[in-house]
PANULO-178749 format. One record per atom (N, C-alpha, C): y, x, z; residue in one letter; atom name; residue number from 0. Coordinates in nm, 3 decimals. Layout:
% PANULO-178749
<rodren y="Y" x="X" z="Z" banu="A" lumdo="CA" roba="NUM"/>
...
% end
This chain:
% PANULO-178749
<rodren y="-0.120" x="0.082" z="0.000" banu="M" lumdo="N" roba="0"/>
<rodren y="0.000" x="0.000" z="0.000" banu="M" lumdo="CA" roba="0"/>
<rodren y="0.127" x="0.086" z="0.000" banu="M" lumdo="C" roba="0"/>
<rodren y="0.117" x="0.209" z="0.050" banu="S" lumdo="N" roba="1"/>
<rodren y="0.238" x="0.292" z="0.056" banu="S" lumdo="CA" roba="1"/>
<rodren y="0.286" x="0.337" z="-0.081" banu="S" lumdo="C" roba="1"/>
<rodren y="0.203" x="0.321" z="-0.184" banu="S" lumdo="N" roba="2"/>
<rodren y="0.243" x="0.363" z="-0.317" banu="S" lumdo="CA" roba="2"/>
<rodren y="0.324" x="0.257" z="-0.391" banu="S" lumdo="C" roba="2"/>
<rodren y="0.340" x="0.140" z="-0.331" banu="F" lumdo="N" roba="3"/>
<rodren y="0.416" x="0.033" z="-0.396" banu="F" lumdo="CA" roba="3"/>
<rodren y="0.564" x="0.048" z="-0.368" banu="F" lumdo="C" roba="3"/>
<rodren y="0.642" x="0.030" z="-0.472" banu="K" lumdo="N" roba="4"/>
<rodren y="0.787" x="0.030" z="-0.461" banu="K" lumdo="CA" roba="4"/>
<rodren y="0.833" x="-0.114" z="-0.476" banu="K" lumdo="C" roba="4"/>
<rodren y="0.916" x="-0.159" z="-0.387" banu="V" lumdo="N" roba="5"/>
<rodren y="0.963" x="-0.297" z="-0.390" banu="V" lumdo="CA" roba="5"/>
<rodren y="1.111" x="-0.298" z="-0.426" banu="V" lumdo="C" roba="5"/>
<rodren y="1.145" x="-0.384" z="-0.519" banu="E" lumdo="N" roba="6"/>
<rodren y="1.285" x="-0.404" z="-0.555" banu="E" lumdo="CA" roba="6"/>
<rodren y="1.316" x="-0.552" z="-0.547" banu="E" lumdo="C" roba="6"/>
<rodren y="1.430" x="-0.583" z="-0.492" banu="V" lumdo="N" roba="7"/>
<rodren y="1.476" x="-0.721" z="-0.486" banu="V" lumdo="CA" roba="7"/>
<rodren y="1.593" x="-0.733" z="-0.581" banu="V" lumdo="C" roba="7"/>
<rodren y="1.585" x="-0.830" z="-0.671" banu="T" lumdo="N" roba="8"/>
<rodren y="1.694" x="-0.847" z="-0.766" banu="T" lumdo="CA" roba="8"/>
<rodren y="1.765" x="-0.979" z="-0.739" banu="T" lumdo="C" roba="8"/>
<rodren y="1.876" x="-0.993" z="-0.800" banu="H" lumdo="N" roba="9"/>
<rodren y="1.957" x="-1.114" z="-0.783" banu="H" lumdo="CA" roba="9"/>
<rodren y="1.933" x="-1.214" z="-0.896" banu="H" lumdo="C" roba="9"/>
<rodren y="1.831" x="-1.188" z="-0.976" banu="G" lumdo="N" roba="10"/>
<rodren y="1.795" x="-1.283" z="-1.080" banu="G" lumdo="CA" roba="10"/>
<rodren y="1.864" x="-1.263" z="-1.213" banu="G" lumdo="C" roba="10"/>
<rodren y="1.933" x="-1.150" z="-1.229" banu="F" lumdo="N" roba="11"/>
<rodren y="2.001" x="-1.125" z="-1.356" banu="F" lumdo="CA" roba="11"/>
<rodren y="1.904" x="-1.076" z="-1.463" banu="F" lumdo="C" roba="11"/>
<rodren y="1.796" x="-1.010" z="-1.420" banu="E" lumdo="N" roba="12"/>
<rodren y="1.697" x="-0.960" z="-1.513" banu="E" lumdo="CA" roba="12"/>
<rodren y="1.591" x="-1.067" z="-1.536" banu="E" lumdo="C" roba="12"/>
<rodren y="1.539" x="-1.071" z="-1.656" banu="S" lumdo="N" roba="13"/>
<rodren y="1.429" x="-1.163" z="-1.682" banu="S" lumdo="CA" roba="13"/>
<rodren y="1.301" x="-1.102" z="-1.624" banu="S" lumdo="C" roba="13"/>
<rodren y="1.202" x="-1.183" z="-1.592" banu="P" lumdo="N" roba="14"/>
<rodren y="1.076" x="-1.128" z="-1.543" banu="P" lumdo="CA" roba="14"/>
<rodren y="1.014" x="-1.029" z="-1.641" banu="P" lumdo="C" roba="14"/>
<rodren y="1.029" x="-1.054" z="-1.770" banu="E" lumdo="N" roba="15"/>
<rodren y="0.976" x="-0.961" z="-1.871" banu="E" lumdo="CA" roba="15"/>
<rodren y="1.044" x="-0.824" z="-1.860" banu="E" lumdo="C" roba="15"/>
<rodren y="1.176" x="-0.824" z="-1.838" banu="E" lumdo="N" roba="16"/>
<rodren y="1.249" x="-0.698" z="-1.823" banu="E" lumdo="CA" roba="16"/>
<rodren y="1.203" x="-0.622" z="-1.699" banu="E" lumdo="C" roba="16"/>
<rodren y="1.176" x="-0.694" z="-1.592" banu="L" lumdo="N" roba="17"/>
<rodren y="1.131" x="-0.628" z="-1.470" banu="L" lumdo="CA" roba="17"/>
<rodren y="0.996" x="-0.561" z="-1.490" banu="L" lumdo="C" roba="17"/>
<rodren y="0.906" x="-0.625" z="-1.563" banu="L" lumdo="N" roba="18"/>
<rodren y="0.776" x="-0.565" z="-1.590" banu="L" lumdo="CA" roba="18"/>
<rodren y="0.789" x="-0.444" z="-1.683" banu="L" lumdo="C" roba="18"/>
<rodren y="0.882" x="-0.449" z="-1.776" banu="E" lumdo="N" roba="19"/>
<rodren y="0.904" x="-0.337" z="-1.867" banu="E" lumdo="CA" roba="19"/>
<rodren y="0.958" x="-0.215" z="-1.794" banu="E" lumdo="C" roba="19"/>
<rodren y="1.030" x="-0.235" z="-1.687" banu="D" lumdo="N" roba="20"/>
<rodren y="1.089" x="-0.124" z="-1.610" banu="D" lumdo="CA" roba="20"/>
<rodren y="0.992" x="-0.075" z="-1.504" banu="D" lumdo="C" roba="20"/>
<rodren y="0.870" x="-0.043" z="-1.544" banu="D" lumdo="N" roba="21"/>
<rodren y="0.766" x="0.010" z="-1.455" banu="D" lumdo="CA" roba="21"/>
<rodren y="0.724" x="-0.088" z="-1.347" banu="D" lumdo="C" roba="21"/>
<rodren y="0.750" x="-0.214" z="-1.366" banu="G" lumdo="N" roba="22"/>
<rodren y="0.707" x="-0.313" z="-1.269" banu="G" lumdo="CA" roba="22"/>
<rodren y="0.558" x="-0.341" z="-1.282" banu="G" lumdo="C" roba="22"/>
<rodren y="0.496" x="-0.374" z="-1.171" banu="V" lumdo="N" roba="23"/>
<rodren y="0.354" x="-0.408" z="-1.170" banu="V" lumdo="CA" roba="23"/>
<rodren y="0.336" x="-0.555" z="-1.138" banu="V" lumdo="C" roba="23"/>
<rodren y="0.426" x="-0.608" z="-1.056" banu="L" lumdo="N" roba="24"/>
<rodren y="0.415" x="-0.746" z="-1.012" banu="L" lumdo="CA" roba="24"/>
<rodren y="0.553" x="-0.804" z="-0.992" banu="L" lumdo="C" roba="24"/>
<rodren y="0.573" x="-0.922" z="-1.045" banu="V" lumdo="N" roba="25"/>
<rodren y="0.700" x="-0.994" z="-1.027" banu="V" lumdo="CA" roba="25"/>
<rodren y="0.668" x="-1.122" z="-0.951" banu="V" lumdo="C" roba="25"/>
<rodren y="0.732" x="-1.138" z="-0.836" banu="L" lumdo="N" roba="26"/>
<rodren y="0.717" x="-1.261" z="-0.758" banu="L" lumdo="CA" roba="26"/>
<rodren y="0.818" x="-1.362" z="-0.811" banu="L" lumdo="C" roba="26"/>
<rodren y="0.769" x="-1.481" z="-0.842" banu="I" lumdo="N" roba="27"/>
<rodren y="0.854" x="-1.584" z="-0.901" banu="I" lumdo="CA" roba="27"/>
<rodren y="0.873" x="-1.699" z="-0.802" banu="I" lumdo="C" roba="27"/>
<rodren y="0.996" x="-1.735" z="-0.780" banu="S" lumdo="N" roba="28"/>
<rodren y="1.027" x="-1.849" z="-0.693" banu="S" lumdo="CA" roba="28"/>
<rodren y="0.972" x="-1.977" z="-0.754" banu="S" lumdo="C" roba="28"/>
<rodren y="0.917" x="-2.066" z="-0.672" banu="P" lumdo="N" roba="29"/>
<rodren y="0.868" x="-2.193" z="-0.727" banu="P" lumdo="CA" roba="29"/>
<rodren y="0.981" x="-2.277" z="-0.784" banu="P" lumdo="C" roba="29"/>
<rodren y="1.103" x="-2.250" z="-0.742" banu="Y" lumdo="N" roba="30"/>
<rodren y="1.218" x="-2.327" z="-0.788" banu="Y" lumdo="CA" roba="30"/>
<rodren y="1.268" x="-2.280" z="-0.925" banu="Y" lumdo="C" roba="30"/>
<rodren y="1.216" x="-2.167" z="-0.972" banu="L" lumdo="N" roba="31"/>
<rodren y="1.253" x="-2.117" z="-1.104" banu="L" lumdo="CA" roba="31"/>
<rodren y="1.148" x="-2.144" z="-1.210" banu="L" lumdo="C" roba="31"/>
<rodren y="1.037" x="-2.201" z="-1.169" banu="K" lumdo="N" roba="32"/>
<rodren y="0.926" x="-2.223" z="-1.262" banu="K" lumdo="CA" roba="32"/>
<rodren y="0.970" x="-2.304" z="-1.384" banu="K" lumdo="C" roba="32"/>
<rodren y="1.046" x="-2.409" z="-1.364" banu="S" lumdo="N" roba="33"/>
<rodren y="1.086" x="-2.494" z="-1.477" banu="S" lumdo="CA" roba="33"/>
<rodren y="1.184" x="-2.422" z="-1.569" banu="S" lumdo="C" roba="33"/>
<rodren y="1.265" x="-2.334" z="-1.514" banu="V" lumdo="N" roba="34"/>
<rodren y="1.361" x="-2.258" z="-1.594" banu="V" lumdo="CA" roba="34"/>
<rodren y="1.290" x="-2.151" z="-1.676" banu="V" lumdo="C" roba="34"/>
<rodren y="1.178" x="-2.101" z="-1.623" banu="L" lumdo="N" roba="35"/>
<rodren y="1.104" x="-1.994" z="-1.688" banu="L" lumdo="CA" roba="35"/>
<rodren y="0.979" x="-2.046" z="-1.757" banu="L" lumdo="C" roba="35"/>
<rodren y="0.989" x="-2.165" z="-1.812" banu="G" lumdo="N" roba="36"/>
<rodren y="0.875" x="-2.231" z="-1.873" banu="G" lumdo="CA" roba="36"/>
<rodren y="0.811" x="-2.156" z="-1.989" banu="G" lumdo="C" roba="36"/>
<rodren y="0.883" x="-2.062" z="-2.046" banu="H" lumdo="N" roba="37"/>
<rodren y="0.830" x="-1.985" z="-2.159" banu="H" lumdo="CA" roba="37"/>
<rodren y="0.733" x="-1.877" z="-2.117" banu="H" lumdo="C" roba="37"/>
<rodren y="0.719" x="-1.854" z="-1.986" banu="I" lumdo="N" roba="38"/>
<rodren y="0.632" x="-1.747" z="-1.936" banu="I" lumdo="CA" roba="38"/>
<rodren y="0.495" x="-1.802" z="-1.901" banu="I" lumdo="C" roba="38"/>
<rodren y="0.392" x="-1.730" z="-1.941" banu="D" lumdo="N" roba="39"/>
<rodren y="0.255" x="-1.764" z="-1.905" banu="D" lumdo="CA" roba="39"/>
<rodren y="0.225" x="-1.698" z="-1.771" banu="D" lumdo="C" roba="39"/>
<rodren y="0.236" x="-1.774" z="-1.663" banu="F" lumdo="N" roba="40"/>
<rodren y="0.220" x="-1.719" z="-1.529" banu="F" lumdo="CA" roba="40"/>
<rodren y="0.078" x="-1.675" z="-1.499" banu="F" lumdo="C" roba="40"/>
<rodren y="-0.017" x="-1.712" z="-1.583" banu="S" lumdo="N" roba="41"/>
<rodren y="-0.155" x="-1.669" z="-1.560" banu="S" lumdo="CA" roba="41"/>
<rodren y="-0.177" x="-1.524" z="-1.604" banu="S" lumdo="C" roba="41"/>
<rodren y="-0.081" x="-1.469" z="-1.678" banu="K" lumdo="N" roba="42"/>
<rodren y="-0.093" x="-1.330" z="-1.722" banu="K" lumdo="CA" roba="42"/>
<rodren y="-0.072" x="-1.235" z="-1.605" banu="K" lumdo="C" roba="42"/>
<rodren y="-0.131" x="-1.120" z="-1.617" banu="S" lumdo="N" roba="43"/>
<rodren y="-0.116" x="-1.018" z="-1.515" banu="S" lumdo="CA" roba="43"/>
<rodren y="0.030" x="-0.978" z="-1.500" banu="S" lumdo="C" roba="43"/>
<rodren y="0.071" x="-0.958" z="-1.378" banu="G" lumdo="N" roba="44"/>
<rodren y="0.206" x="-0.914" z="-1.351" banu="G" lumdo="CA" roba="44"/>
<rodren y="0.296" x="-1.019" z="-1.290" banu="G" lumdo="C" roba="44"/>
<rodren y="0.252" x="-1.144" z="-1.294" banu="Y" lumdo="N" roba="45"/>
<rodren y="0.334" x="-1.252" z="-1.237" banu="Y" lumdo="CA" roba="45"/>
<rodren y="0.261" x="-1.320" z="-1.122" banu="Y" lumdo="C" roba="45"/>
<rodren y="0.332" x="-1.344" z="-1.015" banu="Y" lumdo="N" roba="46"/>
<rodren y="0.278" x="-1.417" z="-0.901" banu="Y" lumdo="CA" roba="46"/>
<rodren y="0.375" x="-1.531" z="-0.872" banu="Y" lumdo="C" roba="46"/>
<rodren y="0.331" x="-1.651" z="-0.900" banu="L" lumdo="N" roba="47"/>
<rodren y="0.414" x="-1.768" z="-0.875" banu="L" lumdo="CA" roba="47"/>
<rodren y="0.398" x="-1.810" z="-0.729" banu="L" lumdo="C" roba="47"/>
<rodren y="0.503" x="-1.796" z="-0.654" banu="L" lumdo="N" roba="48"/>
<rodren y="0.500" x="-1.831" z="-0.512" banu="L" lumdo="CA" roba="48"/>
<rodren y="0.490" x="-1.981" z="-0.493" banu="L" lumdo="C" roba="48"/>
<rodren y="0.416" x="-2.022" z="-0.393" banu="S" lumdo="N" roba="49"/>
<rodren y="0.416" x="-2.163" z="-0.355" banu="S" lumdo="CA" roba="49"/>
<rodren y="0.544" x="-2.188" z="-0.273" banu="S" lumdo="C" roba="49"/>
<rodren y="0.579" x="-2.313" z="-0.255" banu="E" lumdo="N" roba="50"/>
<rodren y="0.697" x="-2.343" z="-0.172" banu="E" lumdo="CA" roba="50"/>
<rodren y="0.679" x="-2.292" z="-0.030" banu="E" lumdo="C" roba="50"/>
<rodren y="0.557" x="-2.305" z="0.023" banu="A" lumdo="N" roba="51"/>
<rodren y="0.530" x="-2.258" z="0.160" banu="A" lumdo="CA" roba="51"/>
<rodren y="0.549" x="-2.106" z="0.170" banu="A" lumdo="C" roba="51"/>
<rodren y="0.500" x="-2.032" z="0.071" banu="E" lumdo="N" roba="52"/>
<rodren y="0.518" x="-1.886" z="0.072" banu="E" lumdo="CA" roba="52"/>
<rodren y="0.665" x="-1.850" z="0.060" banu="E" lumdo="C" roba="52"/>
<rodren y="0.734" x="-1.918" z="-0.028" banu="Y" lumdo="N" roba="53"/>
<rodren y="0.875" x="-1.888" z="-0.052" banu="Y" lumdo="CA" roba="53"/>
<rodren y="0.961" x="-1.917" z="0.071" banu="Y" lumdo="C" roba="53"/>
<rodren y="0.930" x="-2.024" z="0.140" banu="N" lumdo="N" roba="54"/>
<rodren y="1.013" x="-2.068" z="0.254" banu="N" lumdo="CA" roba="54"/>
<rodren y="0.970" x="-2.013" z="0.388" banu="N" lumdo="C" roba="54"/>
<rodren y="0.864" x="-1.934" z="0.391" banu="S" lumdo="N" roba="55"/>
<rodren y="0.819" x="-1.880" z="0.519" banu="S" lumdo="CA" roba="55"/>
<rodren y="0.824" x="-1.728" z="0.515" banu="S" lumdo="C" roba="55"/>
<rodren y="0.798" x="-1.669" z="0.628" banu="E" lumdo="N" roba="56"/>
<rodren y="0.793" x="-1.523" z="0.637" banu="E" lumdo="CA" roba="56"/>
<rodren y="0.651" x="-1.472" z="0.627" banu="E" lumdo="C" roba="56"/>
<rodren y="0.557" x="-1.559" z="0.602" banu="N" lumdo="N" roba="57"/>
<rodren y="0.417" x="-1.520" z="0.594" banu="N" lumdo="CA" roba="57"/>
<rodren y="0.387" x="-1.469" z="0.453" banu="N" lumdo="C" roba="57"/>
<rodren y="0.353" x="-1.342" z="0.444" banu="I" lumdo="N" roba="58"/>
<rodren y="0.326" x="-1.282" z="0.313" banu="I" lumdo="CA" roba="58"/>
<rodren y="0.180" x="-1.239" z="0.299" banu="I" lumdo="C" roba="58"/>
<rodren y="0.093" x="-1.293" z="0.383" banu="D" lumdo="N" roba="59"/>
<rodren y="-0.048" x="-1.253" z="0.380" banu="D" lumdo="CA" roba="59"/>
<rodren y="-0.111" x="-1.273" z="0.243" banu="D" lumdo="C" roba="59"/>
<rodren y="-0.088" x="-1.388" z="0.178" banu="N" lumdo="N" roba="60"/>
<rodren y="-0.146" x="-1.413" z="0.047" banu="N" lumdo="CA" roba="60"/>
<rodren y="-0.097" x="-1.313" z="-0.056" banu="N" lumdo="C" roba="60"/>
<rodren y="0.029" x="-1.276" z="-0.048" banu="I" lumdo="N" roba="61"/>
<rodren y="0.086" x="-1.181" z="-0.141" banu="I" lumdo="CA" roba="61"/>
<rodren y="0.023" x="-1.043" z="-0.120" banu="I" lumdo="C" roba="61"/>
<rodren y="0.012" x="-1.001" z="0.005" banu="L" lumdo="N" roba="62"/>
<rodren y="-0.050" x="-0.872" z="0.034" banu="L" lumdo="CA" roba="62"/>
<rodren y="-0.196" x="-0.868" z="-0.010" banu="L" lumdo="C" roba="62"/>
<rodren y="-0.267" x="-0.976" z="0.011" banu="N" lumdo="N" roba="63"/>
<rodren y="-0.407" x="-0.982" z="-0.034" banu="N" lumdo="CA" roba="63"/>
<rodren y="-0.414" x="-0.972" z="-0.186" banu="N" lumdo="C" roba="63"/>
<rodren y="-0.323" x="-1.037" z="-0.255" banu="Y" lumdo="N" roba="64"/>
<rodren y="-0.320" x="-1.028" z="-0.402" banu="Y" lumdo="CA" roba="64"/>
<rodren y="-0.291" x="-0.885" z="-0.447" banu="Y" lumdo="C" roba="64"/>
<rodren y="-0.194" x="-0.820" z="-0.384" banu="I" lumdo="N" roba="65"/>
<rodren y="-0.158" x="-0.683" z="-0.420" banu="I" lumdo="CA" roba="65"/>
<rodren y="-0.277" x="-0.590" z="-0.402" banu="I" lumdo="C" roba="65"/>
<rodren y="-0.354" x="-0.611" z="-0.298" banu="K" lumdo="N" roba="66"/>
<rodren y="-0.470" x="-0.525" z="-0.272" banu="K" lumdo="CA" roba="66"/>
<rodren y="-0.575" x="-0.536" z="-0.383" banu="K" lumdo="C" roba="66"/>
<rodren y="-0.574" x="-0.645" z="-0.458" banu="T" lumdo="N" roba="67"/>
<rodren y="-0.671" x="-0.661" z="-0.566" banu="T" lumdo="CA" roba="67"/>
<rodren y="-0.626" x="-0.593" z="-0.694" banu="T" lumdo="C" roba="67"/>
<rodren y="-0.501" x="-0.550" z="-0.700" banu="L" lumdo="N" roba="68"/>
<rodren y="-0.449" x="-0.487" z="-0.823" banu="L" lumdo="CA" roba="68"/>
<rodren y="-0.503" x="-0.346" z="-0.839" banu="L" lumdo="C" roba="68"/>
% end
């Protein structure tokens, strides 16, 4: 886990741009799903957060997903 670099953006970059810039995983807010309808979230590199994950401080599911990468 120590080899992961985390960046938080303000949403100016598209998810595709973030993956092109050496990104491995882009976390997507559930509230942006409709705006980003052109993205196939089943593809590697995207993790669509549930509302519960987005609104809580519990990141266990995200960490478990990262461990599988």
